[in-house]
MINU-805649 format. One record per residue (C-alpha): residue in one letter; chain; residue number from 1; x, y, z. Coordinates in nm, 4 decimals. Each point is the difference from the previous one (the first is absolute). Layout:
N
+---------+--------+-----+----------+----------+----------+
: residuo : cadena : num :     east :    north :       up :
+---------+--------+-----+----------+----------+----------+
:       a :      A : NUM :        X :        Y :        Z :
...
+---------+--------+-----+----------+----------+----------+
***
This chain:
210
+---------+--------+-----+----------+----------+----------+
: residuo : cadena : num :     east :    north :       up :
+---------+--------+-----+----------+----------+----------+
:       x :      A :   1 :   0.0000 :   0.0000 :   0.0000 :
:       x :      A :   2 :   0.2722 :   0.2490 :   0.1006 :
:       x :      A :   3 :   0.2056 :  -0.0933 :  -0.3050 :
:       x :      A :   4 :  -0.2961 :   0.0551 :  -0.2345 :
:       x :      A :   5 :  -0.0749 :   0.3376 :   0.1609 :
:       x :      A :   6 :   0.3641 :   0.1011 :  -0.0316 :
:       x :      A :   7 :   0.0128 :  -0.1129 :  -0.3643 :
:       x :      A :   8 :  -0.3175 :   0.1949 :  -0.0834 :
:       x :      A :   9 :   0.1303 :   0.3123 :   0.1738 :
:       x :      A :  10 :   0.3391 :  -0.0292 :  -0.1709 :
:       x :      A :  11 :  -0.1668 :  -0.0402 :  -0.3395 :
:       x :      A :  12 :  -0.2347 :   0.2963 :   0.0505 :
:       x :      A :  13 :   0.2833 :   0.2325 :   0.1000 :
:       x :      A :  14 :   0.2380 :  -0.1018 :  -0.2779 :
:       x :      A :  15 :  -0.2770 :   0.0256 :  -0.2601 :
:       x :      A :  16 :  -0.0975 :   0.3556 :   0.0974 :
:       x :      A :  17 :   0.0083 :   0.2045 :  -0.3211 :
:       x :      A :  18 :  -0.0380 :   0.3470 :   0.1524 :
:       x :      A :  19 :   0.0688 :   0.1790 :   0.3255 :
:       x :      A :  20 :  -0.3748 :   0.0074 :   0.0672 :
:       x :      A :  21 :  -0.0155 :  -0.3797 :  -0.0459 :
:       x :      A :  22 :   0.2848 :  -0.0387 :   0.2468 :
:       x :      A :  23 :  -0.1731 :   0.2122 :   0.2636 :
:       x :      A :  24 :  -0.3291 :  -0.1859 :  -0.0502 :
:       x :      A :  25 :   0.1766 :  -0.3345 :   0.0362 :
:       x :      A :  26 :   0.2025 :   0.0859 :   0.3113 :
:       x :      A :  27 :  -0.2684 :   0.1918 :   0.1922 :
:       x :      A :  28 :  -0.1773 :  -0.3119 :   0.1384 :
:       x :      A :  29 :   0.3409 :  -0.1547 :   0.0790 :
:       x :      A :  30 :   0.1222 :   0.2761 :   0.2329 :
:       x :      A :  31 :  -0.0507 :  -0.2060 :   0.3184 :
:       x :      A :  32 :   0.1955 :  -0.2933 :  -0.1430 :
:       x :      A :  33 :   0.2749 :   0.2271 :  -0.1334 :
:       x :      A :  34 :   0.0274 :   0.1785 :   0.3359 :
:       x :      A :  35 :   0.0270 :  -0.3279 :   0.1929 :
:       x :      A :  36 :   0.2582 :  -0.1244 :  -0.2481 :
:       x :      A :  37 :   0.2029 :   0.3205 :   0.0272 :
:       x :      A :  38 :  -0.0540 :   0.0646 :  -0.3716 :
:       x :      A :  39 :  -0.2244 :   0.3047 :   0.0197 :
:       x :      A :  40 :   0.1618 :   0.2847 :  -0.1913 :
:       x :      A :  41 :  -0.1233 :   0.3218 :  -0.1567 :
:       x :      A :  42 :  -0.0672 :  -0.0534 :  -0.3681 :
:       x :      A :  43 :   0.0726 :   0.2983 :  -0.2240 :
:       x :      A :  44 :   0.0199 :  -0.1526 :  -0.3472 :
:       x :      A :  45 :  -0.0714 :  -0.3241 :  -0.1860 :
:       x :      A :  46 :   0.3642 :  -0.1070 :   0.0104 :
:       x :      A :  47 :  -0.0228 :  -0.0244 :   0.3807 :
:       x :      A :  48 :  -0.1808 :  -0.3310 :  -0.0488 :
:       x :      A :  49 :   0.3354 :  -0.1691 :  -0.0703 :
:       x :      A :  50 :   0.1424 :   0.0988 :   0.3396 :
:       x :      A :  51 :  -0.3271 :  -0.0975 :   0.1670 :
:       x :      A :  52 :   0.0084 :  -0.3434 :  -0.1625 :
:       x :      A :  53 :   0.3620 :  -0.0453 :   0.1127 :
:       x :      A :  54 :  -0.0988 :   0.0853 :   0.3579 :
:       x :      A :  55 :  -0.2947 :  -0.2427 :  -0.0067 :
:       x :      A :  56 :   0.2146 :  -0.2809 :  -0.1397 :
:       x :      A :  57 :   0.2675 :   0.0625 :   0.2645 :
:       x :      A :  58 :  -0.2616 :  -0.0210 :   0.2747 :
:       x :      A :  59 :  -0.1840 :  -0.3013 :  -0.1414 :
:       x :      A :  60 :   0.3078 :  -0.2064 :  -0.0857 :
:       x :      A :  61 :   0.2530 :   0.1101 :   0.2656 :
:       x :      A :  62 :  -0.1313 :   0.1935 :   0.3003 :
:       x :      A :  63 :  -0.3293 :  -0.1870 :   0.0438 :
:       x :      A :  64 :   0.1758 :  -0.3350 :   0.0431 :
:       x :      A :  65 :   0.3160 :   0.1225 :   0.1739 :
:       x :      A :  66 :  -0.1180 :  -0.0972 :   0.3505 :
:       x :      A :  67 :  -0.1028 :  -0.3602 :  -0.0841 :
:       x :      A :  68 :   0.3105 :  -0.0419 :  -0.2156 :
:       x :      A :  69 :   0.2314 :   0.1117 :   0.2798 :
:       x :      A :  70 :  -0.1683 :  -0.2367 :   0.2466 :
:       x :      A :  71 :   0.0365 :  -0.2815 :  -0.2519 :
:       x :      A :  72 :   0.3666 :   0.0874 :  -0.0472 :
:       x :      A :  73 :   0.0613 :   0.0119 :   0.3780 :
:       x :      A :  74 :  -0.1651 :  -0.3417 :   0.0371 :
:       x :      A :  75 :   0.2275 :  -0.1473 :  -0.2669 :
:       x :      A :  76 :   0.3024 :   0.1565 :   0.1693 :
:       x :      A :  77 :  -0.0980 :  -0.1439 :   0.3381 :
:       x :      A :  78 :  -0.0114 :  -0.3509 :  -0.1450 :
:       x :      A :  79 :   0.3237 :   0.0476 :  -0.1937 :
:       x :      A :  80 :  -0.1777 :  -0.0426 :  -0.3327 :
:       x :      A :  81 :   0.0692 :   0.3539 :  -0.1239 :
:       x :      A :  82 :   0.3762 :  -0.0556 :   0.0045 :
:       x :      A :  83 :  -0.0441 :  -0.3145 :  -0.2095 :
:       x :      A :  84 :  -0.2232 :   0.1807 :  -0.2492 :
:       x :      A :  85 :   0.2534 :   0.2810 :  -0.0393 :
:       x :      A :  86 :   0.2844 :  -0.2489 :  -0.0401 :
:       x :      A :  87 :  -0.1853 :  -0.2210 :  -0.2528 :
:       x :      A :  88 :  -0.2664 :   0.2164 :  -0.1682 :
:       x :      A :  89 :  -0.0344 :  -0.2168 :  -0.3130 :
:       x :      A :  90 :  -0.0689 :  -0.3114 :   0.2055 :
:       x :      A :  91 :  -0.2873 :   0.1746 :   0.1793 :
:       x :      A :  92 :  -0.1401 :   0.1764 :  -0.3067 :
:       x :      A :  93 :  -0.2375 :  -0.2861 :  -0.1025 :
:       x :      A :  94 :  -0.1392 :  -0.0091 :   0.3552 :
:       x :      A :  95 :  -0.0539 :   0.3746 :   0.0430 :
:       x :      A :  96 :  -0.0581 :   0.1328 :  -0.3522 :
:       x :      A :  97 :  -0.2729 :  -0.0991 :  -0.2414 :
:       x :      A :  98 :   0.0851 :  -0.0717 :  -0.3628 :
:       x :      A :  99 :  -0.2390 :  -0.0981 :  -0.2815 :
:       x :      A : 100 :  -0.0659 :  -0.3712 :  -0.0331 :
:       x :      A : 101 :   0.1138 :  -0.1731 :  -0.3175 :
:       x :      A : 102 :  -0.3167 :  -0.0800 :  -0.1889 :
:       x :      A : 103 :  -0.0547 :  -0.3689 :  -0.0664 :
:       x :      A : 104 :  -0.2950 :  -0.1976 :  -0.1266 :
:       x :      A : 105 :  -0.0472 :  -0.1479 :   0.3483 :
:       x :      A : 106 :  -0.0060 :   0.3460 :   0.1613 :
:       x :      A : 107 :  -0.2537 :   0.1316 :  -0.2497 :
:       x :      A : 108 :  -0.2090 :  -0.3121 :   0.0599 :
:       x :      A : 109 :  -0.0090 :   0.0664 :   0.3764 :
:       x :      A : 110 :  -0.0894 :   0.3682 :  -0.0467 :
:       x :      A : 111 :  -0.3080 :  -0.0468 :  -0.2152 :
:       x :      A : 112 :  -0.3242 :  -0.1679 :   0.1006 :
:       x :      A : 113 :  -0.1419 :  -0.1502 :  -0.3193 :
:       x :      A : 114 :  -0.3783 :  -0.0274 :  -0.0246 :
:       x :      A : 115 :  -0.0547 :  -0.2917 :  -0.2374 :
:       x :      A : 116 :  -0.3235 :  -0.1292 :  -0.1411 :
:       x :      A : 117 :  -0.1231 :  -0.3464 :   0.1123 :
:       x :      A : 118 :   0.2225 :  -0.2942 :  -0.0921 :
:       x :      A : 119 :  -0.1064 :  -0.1701 :  -0.3222 :
:       x :      A : 120 :  -0.1837 :   0.3002 :  -0.1410 :
:       x :      A : 121 :   0.0849 :   0.1509 :  -0.3377 :
:       x :      A : 122 :   0.0814 :   0.3256 :   0.1743 :
:       x :      A : 123 :   0.2529 :  -0.1752 :   0.2260 :
:       x :      A : 124 :   0.1718 :  -0.1630 :  -0.2991 :
:       x :      A : 125 :   0.0325 :   0.3390 :  -0.1696 :
:       x :      A : 126 :   0.1359 :   0.1644 :   0.3155 :
:       x :      A : 127 :   0.2987 :  -0.2275 :   0.0575 :
:       x :      A : 128 :   0.2443 :   0.1960 :  -0.2177 :
:       x :      A : 129 :   0.3014 :   0.2000 :   0.1301 :
:       x :      A : 130 :   0.3022 :   0.2203 :  -0.0909 :
:       x :      A : 131 :   0.3528 :   0.0534 :   0.1381 :
:       x :      A : 132 :   0.0509 :   0.3751 :  -0.0190 :
:       x :      A : 133 :  -0.0085 :   0.0267 :   0.3784 :
:       x :      A : 134 :   0.1168 :   0.3545 :   0.0664 :
:       x :      A : 135 :  -0.2146 :   0.1447 :  -0.2766 :
:       x :      A : 136 :  -0.3031 :  -0.1958 :   0.1165 :
:       x :      A : 137 :   0.0420 :   0.1184 :   0.3585 :
:       x :      A : 138 :   0.0439 :   0.3618 :  -0.1128 :
:       x :      A : 139 :  -0.3006 :  -0.0249 :  -0.2321 :
:       x :      A : 140 :  -0.2243 :  -0.1355 :   0.2766 :
:       x :      A : 141 :   0.1201 :   0.2031 :   0.3000 :
:       x :      A : 142 :   0.2130 :   0.2904 :  -0.1264 :
:       x :      A : 143 :   0.3058 :  -0.1431 :   0.1817 :
:       x :      A : 144 :   0.2728 :  -0.1978 :  -0.1757 :
:       x :      A : 145 :   0.1339 :  -0.1385 :   0.3306 :
:       x :      A : 146 :  -0.1702 :  -0.1274 :   0.3126 :
:       x :      A : 147 :  -0.0164 :   0.2858 :   0.2580 :
:       x :      A : 148 :   0.1589 :  -0.0511 :   0.3412 :
:       x :      A : 149 :  -0.3447 :  -0.0024 :   0.1642 :
:       x :      A : 150 :  -0.1562 :  -0.2160 :  -0.2708 :
:       x :      A : 151 :  -0.3166 :   0.0834 :  -0.1918 :
:       x :      A : 152 :  -0.3317 :   0.1176 :   0.1371 :
:       x :      A : 153 :  -0.2351 :  -0.1239 :  -0.1240 :
:       x :      A : 154 :   0.1535 :  -0.3314 :  -0.0995 :
:       x :      A : 155 :   0.0416 :  -0.0244 :  -0.3808 :
:       x :      A : 156 :  -0.2622 :  -0.2073 :  -0.1761 :
:       x :      A : 157 :  -0.0786 :  -0.1354 :  -0.3465 :
:       x :      A : 158 :  -0.3363 :   0.0042 :  -0.1759 :
:       x :      A : 159 :  -0.1024 :  -0.1026 :  -0.3512 :
:       x :      A : 160 :  -0.1793 :   0.1925 :  -0.2738 :
:       x :      A : 161 :  -0.2824 :  -0.2288 :  -0.1151 :
:       x :      A : 162 :  -0.2418 :   0.0847 :  -0.2779 :
:       x :      A : 163 :  -0.3378 :   0.0822 :   0.1455 :
:       x :      A : 164 :  -0.3200 :   0.0065 :  -0.2025 :
:       x :      A : 165 :  -0.0845 :   0.3519 :  -0.1129 :
:       x :      A : 166 :   0.3371 :   0.1409 :   0.1044 :
:       x :      A : 167 :   0.1474 :   0.0235 :  -0.3496 :
:       x :      A : 168 :   0.3347 :  -0.1403 :  -0.1132 :
:       x :      A : 169 :   0.2171 :  -0.1070 :   0.2961 :
:       x :      A : 170 :   0.3372 :   0.1680 :   0.0404 :
:       x :      A : 171 :   0.2959 :  -0.1750 :  -0.1610 :
:       x :      A : 172 :   0.2433 :   0.1866 :   0.2229 :
:       x :      A : 173 :   0.0626 :  -0.0214 :   0.3743 :
:       x :      A : 174 :  -0.1304 :   0.2688 :   0.2334 :
:       x :      A : 175 :   0.1105 :   0.1073 :   0.3453 :
:       x :      A : 176 :  -0.1402 :   0.1875 :   0.2941 :
:       x :      A : 177 :   0.3073 :   0.1161 :   0.1910 :
:       x :      A : 178 :  -0.2164 :   0.1505 :   0.2755 :
:       x :      A : 179 :  -0.0883 :  -0.3531 :   0.1128 :
:       x :      A : 180 :   0.3034 :  -0.1767 :  -0.1575 :
:       x :      A : 181 :  -0.2200 :  -0.2063 :  -0.2281 :
:       x :      A : 182 :   0.1155 :  -0.1476 :  -0.3318 :
:       x :      A : 183 :  -0.2804 :  -0.0891 :  -0.2429 :
:       x :      A : 184 :   0.1028 :  -0.2503 :  -0.2660 :
:       x :      A : 185 :  -0.1635 :  -0.0497 :  -0.3400 :
:       x :      A : 186 :  -0.0896 :  -0.3465 :  -0.1252 :
:       x :      A : 187 :   0.1318 :  -0.1304 :  -0.3335 :
:       x :      A : 188 :  -0.0366 :  -0.3292 :  -0.1793 :
:       x :      A : 189 :   0.3774 :  -0.0353 :  -0.0409 :
:       x :      A : 190 :   0.3033 :   0.0831 :   0.2109 :
:       x :      A : 191 :   0.1591 :   0.1811 :  -0.2950 :
:       x :      A : 192 :  -0.2906 :   0.2462 :  -0.0234 :
:       x :      A : 193 :   0.0053 :   0.0511 :   0.3757 :
:       x :      A : 194 :   0.3764 :   0.0570 :   0.0020 :
:       x :      A : 195 :  -0.0074 :   0.2457 :  -0.2895 :
:       x :      A : 196 :  -0.2768 :   0.2123 :   0.1509 :
:       x :      A : 197 :   0.1536 :  -0.0204 :   0.3480 :
:       x :      A : 198 :   0.3449 :   0.0981 :  -0.1256 :
:       x :      A : 199 :  -0.1472 :   0.2868 :  -0.2024 :
:       x :      A : 200 :  -0.1841 :   0.1370 :   0.3031 :
:       x :      A : 201 :   0.3009 :  -0.0325 :   0.2310 :
:       x :      A : 202 :   0.2359 :   0.1516 :  -0.2548 :
:       x :      A : 203 :  -0.2209 :   0.2967 :  -0.0843 :
:       x :      A : 204 :  -0.1315 :   0.0971 :   0.3418 :
:       x :      A : 205 :   0.2067 :   0.2715 :   0.1649 :
:       x :      A : 206 :  -0.0854 :   0.1209 :   0.3465 :
:       x :      A : 207 :   0.1340 :   0.0597 :   0.3518 :
:       x :      A : 208 :   0.3334 :   0.0993 :  -0.1557 :
:       x :      A : 209 :   0.0454 :  -0.3436 :  -0.1588 :
:       x :      A : 210 :   0.0775 :  -0.0206 :  -0.3706 :
+---------+--------+-----+----------+----------+----------+
***
């Protein structure tokens, strides 16, 4: 909640296009800015850059300084801090998150697949896959790696069936990144599925991913 509020506030300030926009944006934030020690007199639009720097310094450094120092003192008491400082690379995997290497097994555990009943024609048409893991994950969720805190909601897969009166069904996959849902089209051959899937993945640019 706090992170989302901070992100929204940061975005609104940085996107201010005029001095009047900046004043309108910061006016309801005066109590927060005062408590954070970031309240400053704004005289021109360019002051937003210094204000953003102050907010980032508070949010990233000063706000967590107390808990961080207590954590550091606890590590020092147990003798762990000396070991970390002496062998930082050995402790890096334990203390620092890094993106997971995408594998078919990992993708399989991330997605909950909603299949049609076993033995049905729909089920037979649904059991087709592809190996472009990073592109698939980015297409469905907007993220090309698994975040440190995982996904919420959990990624899922649905299928685009032809429904009576709904017109021609889509030949291309669709995605709803708000709910991390990948919607797959159904084709009579794997080649058709692969061609349309590859075309969609290769020609969809978003979230800074080309």
